[in-house]
C-alpha positions in Angstrom: 0.0 0.0 0.0 1.8 3.1 -1.2 0.0 5.6 0.9 0.3 3.8 4.2 1.6 6.0 7.1 1.8 3.3 9.8 3.2 -0.2 9.4 4.2 -2.8 11.9 5.7 -6.2 11.1 5.7 -9.1 13.5 5.8 -6.6 16.4 6.3 -8.2 19.8 6.1 -6.7 23.3 6.1 -8.4 26.7 5.9 -7.0 30.2 7.4 -9.7 32.4 5.4 -12.8 31.7 2.6 -10.9 30.1 2.5 -10.8 26.3 1.0 -7.5 25.2 1.7 -7.8 21.5 2.2 -11.0 19.6 3.3 -10.8 16.0 1.3 -7.6 15.4 1.0 -6.8 11.7 -0.8 -3.5 11.3 -1.0 -0.8 8.7 -2.9 2.5 8.3 -3.1 4.5 5.1 -3.8 8.2 4.7 -7.2 9.2 5.9 -9.1 8.5 9.1 -8.4 5.1 10.6 -10.3 3.5 13.5 -8.4 1.3 16.0 -10.7 -0.9 18.1 -10.4 -3.7 20.6 -11.3 -4.8 24.1 -9.5 -3.5 27.2 -6.2 -5.3 27.4 -6.1 -6.1 23.7 -2.9 -4.1 23.1 -4.2 -0.8 21.8 -2.4 1.4 24.4 0.9 -0.6 24.0 0.7 -0.2 20.2 0.2 3.5 20.5 3.1 3.8 22.9 5.4 2.0 20.5 4.2 4.1 17.5 5.1 7.3 19.5 8.5 5.9 20.5 7.6 5.9 24.2 7.8 2.1 24.5 10.5 -0.2 23.0 9.3 -3.4 21.4 10.9 -6.8 22.1 10.9 -7.7 18.4 9.6 -7.0 14.9 9.5 -3.5 13.3 7.3 -0.5 13.6 7.4 2.5 11.3 5.5 5.8 11.0 6.1 8.0 7.9 8.7 5.3 6.9 10.7 6.1 10.0 11.7 3.6 12.8 9.5 4.3 15.8 12.2 3.8 18.4 15.3 5.3 16.7 13.5 8.1 14.9 11.0 8.8 17.6 11.8 12.5 18.0 11.2 13.2 14.3 8.0 11.1 14.4 6.6 13.1 17.4 7.6 16.3 15.6 5.3 15.3 12.8 2.5 13.8 14.8 0.0 15.1 17.3 -1.6 13.2 20.2 -4.8 13.6 22.1 -4.7 11.4 25.2 -7.8 9.9 26.8 -7.3 12.0 29.9 -5.6 15.4 29.8 -4.8 17.6 32.7 -5.0 21.4 32.0 -4.1 24.4 34.1 -7.7 25.3 35.2 -7.0 29.0 35.8 -5.7 29.5 32.2 -8.1 30.5 29.5 -8.3 28.2 26.5 -6.5 30.8 24.4 -3.7 31.3 27.0 -3.1 27.6 27.2 -2.9 27.1 23.5 -0.5 30.1 23.2 1.7 28.5 25.8 1.7 25.2 23.8 2.4 27.1 20.6 5.5 28.6 22.2 6.7 25.2 23.2 6.4 24.1 19.5 8.4 27.2 18.4 5.5 28.4 16.2 6.3 31.8 14.8 2.8 33.1 14.0 1.4 32.2 17.4 -1.8 34.3 17.6 -3.1 33.6 14.1 -2.4 29.9 14.6 -4.2 29.8 17.9 -7.1 31.8 16.7 -7.6 29.6 13.6 -7.5 26.4 15.8 -10.0 27.8 18.2 -12.3 28.5 15.3 -11.7 25.1 13.7 -12.6 23.2 16.9 -15.5 25.5 17.8 -14.1 27.1 20.9 -13.8 30.8 19.8 -16.8 31.7 22.0 -15.0 30.2 25.1 -11.4 31.2 24.4 -11.3 33.7 27.3 -13.1 31.5 29.8 -11.1 29.6 32.5 -10.5 26.0 31.5 -11.9 24.8 34.8 -15.3 26.1 33.7 -15.3 24.0 30.5 -17.7 21.2 29.9 -16.6 17.6 29.0 -17.1 18.3 25.3 -15.1 21.5 25.5 -12.3 19.7 27.2 -12.2 17.3 24.3 -12.2 20.0 21.7 -9.4 21.7 23.6 -7.5 18.5 23.5 -8.1 18.2 19.8 -6.7 21.7 19.3 -3.6 20.9 21.3 -3.0 17.8 19.2 -3.3 19.8 16.0 -1.4 22.9 17.0 1.8 21.9 15.3 0.0 21.2 12.0 0.9 17.4 12.2 0.7 15.1 9.3 -1.1 12.6 11.6 -2.8 12.8 15.0 -3.5 9.9 17.3 -6.7 10.4 19.2 -7.3 8.1 22.2 -11.0 7.9 23.1 -11.8 11.4 21.8 -15.6 11.1 22.3 -15.6 9.2 25.6 -17.8 10.7 28.5 -19.4 13.4 26.4 -23.0 13.8 25.5 -24.4 12.7 22.0 -24.5 16.3 20.7 -21.0 16.9 21.8 -19.8 13.7 20.1 -21.5 14.7 16.9 -19.9 18.1 17.0 -16.4 16.7 17.7 -16.6 14.1 15.0 -17.6 16.8 12.5 -14.6 18.8 13.6 -12.2 15.8 13.1 -13.7 15.2 9.6 -13.5 18.9 8.7 -9.8 19.0 9.8 -9.0 16.1 7.5 -10.9 17.7 4.6 -9.6 21.2 5.2 -5.9 20.5 6.1 -5.4 16.9 5.0 -4.6 15.8 8.5 -4.6 12.1 9.0 -6.0 10.5 12.1 -5.7 7.2 14.0 -8.7 7.0 16.4 -8.8 4.5 19.3 -12.2 4.2 20.7 -14.9 1.9 22.1 -17.8 3.8 20.5 -18.2 1.9 17.3 -21.0 4.1 15.9 -18.6 7.0 15.9 -16.1 5.3 13.7 -18.8 4.4 11.2 -19.5 8.1 10.6 -15.9 9.2 9.7 -13.5 6.4 9.2 -12.3 5.0 5.9 -10.0 2.4 7.4 -10.5 0.0 10.3 -8.1 -2.0 12.4 -9.3 -4.6 14.8 -7.0 -5.9 17.5 -7.5 -8.8 20.0 -5.1 -10.4 22.4 -2.1 -8.6 20.9 -2.9 -9.6 17.3 -4.6 -7.9 14.4 -7.6 -10.0 13.6 -8.5 -8.0 10.5 -8.0 -4.6 8.9 -9.0 -2.9 5.7 -11.2 -0.2 4.1 -14.5 0.2 5.8 -16.6 -0.6 2.7 -14.6 -3.8 2.1 -14.9 -5.0 5.6 -18.6 -4.1 5.8 -19.2 -6.2 2.6 -16.9 -9.0 3.8 -18.7 -9.4 7.2 -22.2 -8.7 5.9 -24.7 -10.7 7.8 -26.1 -12.0 4.5 -29.4 -10.5 5.2 -31.6 -9.4 2.3 -34.5 -7.0 2.2 -37.0 -7.8 -0.6 -40.1 -5.7 -1.5 -42.5 -7.7 -3.6 -46.2 -7.3 -4.5 -47.4 -10.2 -2.2 -45.0 -10.6 0.7 -46.8 -13.4 2.4 -46.9 -15.7 -0.6 -43.3 -14.9 -1.5 -42.1 -15.6 2.1 -43.8 -18.9 2.2 -42.1 -19.9 -1.0 -38.5 -18.8 -0.3 -38.4 -20.3 3.2 -38.4 -23.7 1.5 -35.1 -22.9 -0.3 -31.9 -24.7 0.9 -30.1 -21.4 0.6 -32.4 -19.6 3.2 -31.9 -20.0 6.9 -34.6 -17.7 8.2 -37.4 -15.6 6.7 -39.5 -12.9 8.4 -41.9 -10.1 7.3 -41.7 -6.4 8.5 -44.5 -4.3 7.2 -44.7 -4.9 3.4 -41.1 -6.1 3.1 -39.6 -9.6 3.3 -36.3 -10.2 5.1 -34.2 -13.3 5.0 -30.9 -14.6 6.2 -29.1 -16.8 3.6 -26.1 -19.1 3.5 -25.3 -19.0 -0.2 -25.8 -15.4 -1.5 -24.6 -16.2 -5.1 -27.2 -18.9 -5.7 -29.9 -16.9 -3.8 -29.3 -13.9 -6.0 -30.0 -16.0 -9.1 -33.1 -17.7 -7.6 -35.1 -14.7 -6.4 -36.0 -13.1 -9.8 -36.9 -16.5 -11.1 -39.2 -17.2 -8.2 -40.9 -13.9 -8.4 -41.5 -14.4 -12.1 -42.8 -17.9 -11.6 -45.2 -16.7 -8.9 -46.2 -13.8 -11.2 -45.3 -11.3 -8.5 -43.7 -7.9 -9.1 -40.3 -7.6 -7.6 -40.1 -4.0 -6.5 -36.7 -4.0 -4.8 -34.1 -6.6 -3.8 -31.0 -5.6 -1.8 -28.4 -7.0 0.6 -28.3 -5.4 4.0 -24.6 -4.7 4.7 -23.3 -5.5 8.1 -22.7 -2.8 10.7 -19.4 -2.1 12.4 -20.8 -3.8 15.5 -21.5 -7.0 13.5 -18.0 -6.9 12.0 -16.5 -6.6 15.5 -18.7 -9.4 16.9 -17.8 -11.7 14.1 -14.1 -11.1 14.4 -13.7 -10.8 18.2 -16.9 -12.3 19.5 -18.2 -9.5 21.7 -18.5 -5.7 21.8 -15.4 -3.8 22.9 -15.3 -2.7 26.5 
């Protein structure tokens, strides 16, 4: 993959007798990538290695084509990070805090940079308020601004929408997507909230017990892990349902309103049979489509349960 930013090959990491990563082979291309897995699956350890904060026991890990341990300073210079829990000076205003961070980054045009970031993350209205008065959603947006202040090529966001209300989550997700579209910033988002990733990610990485169980573009994974459920709209649902439930390719049939739903075990044969059956029964086939699997279904099929 020519446009990949992150790549690990047979990555190993142990802590005493505990194996955190076991032959981890991971990649993330340009865009917005989701990184999901249960607690203890190896997400935090992986992020630590990518940032050069933890040294692996074996294998390789690169970001921007650079070795994550030996070239960690250069990687961190080009990458932003939003930690799950940040501690801010409560008496500082949001603007004063970001000005302080900008100085640490050696940014020359400090005020224009800070003002643009505050606008991008939707905090202009609160830029002069003490951080200690911020809501949970405002804290997250300030963390996003801090992660992006150095105009990084990629930002790693750890649980960016955790513990904030639904409206706040929607707002923050939109800001992340806007930053990618406006500035070309790439993101690796580690989260337990699967529905959030469905809204903005183009690439998904699933980790379990220190291994990558699957990864790929969202549309490909959605198609791959489709629950093989079809929705059919036909002129006489009852007659049609009674007929197709006798097929060997059909495991289950049910009717919702005026539509027939069925779970099949051989989609290729089923796709060929349905138009023929409708024609034989002299029924009008109004629509016939496969219901693609949700991210929750993908996760359940690869790991066995929802992330915690």
